[in-house]
C-alpha positions, 0 to 999 in steps of 0.5 A: 346238526340236530344231533349237535343240538341235542348233545348241547342241551344235554351238556347245558342240562347236566351243567345246570344240575351241576350248579344247582346241587353245588348251590344247595350242597353249600347251603346245607353246610352253611346251615350246618354251621349255623346250627353248630354252637361252639363252646369256649372253656378251659380245664376241666370244664372243656373235658366236661363239654367235650364229653357233652358235645359227643353224648347221645343226650346232646342228640337228643336235644338236637344240638350240635356242639364244637369246643373251643379252648381259651386259657385266659378268662378275659380273652375267652369273655371277650371272644364271646362279646365279640361272637367267635365263641357262642357260648363259654363255660368257665365263670363263676357269677361274681368273675362274670359281673366283674367282667361286665362292669369293666366292659360296658361296651361289650356286656354278657349275658348269663344262661343258667347255672351250673355248679359250685366248685368249692374254693378251698384254703390250703397249707402244707405247714398247718392242719387247722385254720386256728393253728395259723399264727401272727404274721403268716403270709397267705397267697391270693389270686391277683384277678379282681374276681378271685381276689374278693373270693379269696378274701371272702372265703377268708373272711367266713373263716374268721381270719379277716373282716371286710368292709360292709359294701365289699364286692366283686371288684373289691380288694385288700384295701377293703379289710377292716380288721386283721387280727393275725396281721396276715401279709398277702401275697397276690399270685397268678391263681394257676400257680397256686399248688407250686406256690404251695411249697414256698408259701405257708397258706395258699387259696386255690381254686379247685379247677387248679387244684384238681389239675395238681391232684388236690381235692378240695373235701379232703386236702384243704383245711377250709373250703366254700359250703353251698349257702347264700353267702357263696352264691356269687361263686355259683358258675353260669353259662354266658353268651353275648347280650345280644343272645341272651334269649336264644333258644338253643343256646338255653338248651345247653343248661338243661343238658348239663344238669341231665342226670346222666350227664351230671353222674358222669361229672360226679364220678369224673371229679369226685363230687367236687363240681357240686350241682346248682340248678337255680333260676338266675333270680337266685343271684338276687337274694 
């Protein structure tokens, strides 16, 4: 009888220890999951963060990073606002501002700056901006932030003039002078390189250009430079507004600007992702 009781006690202790171990493992797994930062991205930015996630520099900062690809910008911002993605890395300041204006109940907050990827004006027909004749058709992006960015570059190139209070939601209706009588064709900005075969002048973001073998610094006939006129086109890391003070998320900005990481990015993308390490007050100038 005592032997039977001893066995029962033994099995009870084993069962209790098993439960404790299972609960402990569950808590550890939950903690590991909560400490993992999911970064949503697309294109070359996704590739960069896949590299950063595996880097010793991320480990040194105590960051565990998982990447998630979402190719539509609006969907990616929505996923970030709703918490399906912790931080996103794909958008310019102007795109971010346009999104926040259009989504007042799901606003994002910027964590820090990353780079300027110059927007370029491309043509297979003309080698210089001055060669563009009257009545030429120009293909521009059909989404608000990129439409306004395209038009600002055309103004910088001396092809058009925009109204003084032109902003991130501006479009072709805000053109006040068009001396060459340019015609505008709005396109999905991811199709720019293909459209280049049919339209004489096309504005193409460098992310899209690189994927098609185009190099903005050598293949475009005109492109953006880093100055205050292009500050709204600097890319940022963004998160849901409630996470704006998250210390781990802020470490991602420091991680991106690590010298070893930057050396990799410059070599991989031929210097076309120009580092911009500025405080967020830079956008207030």
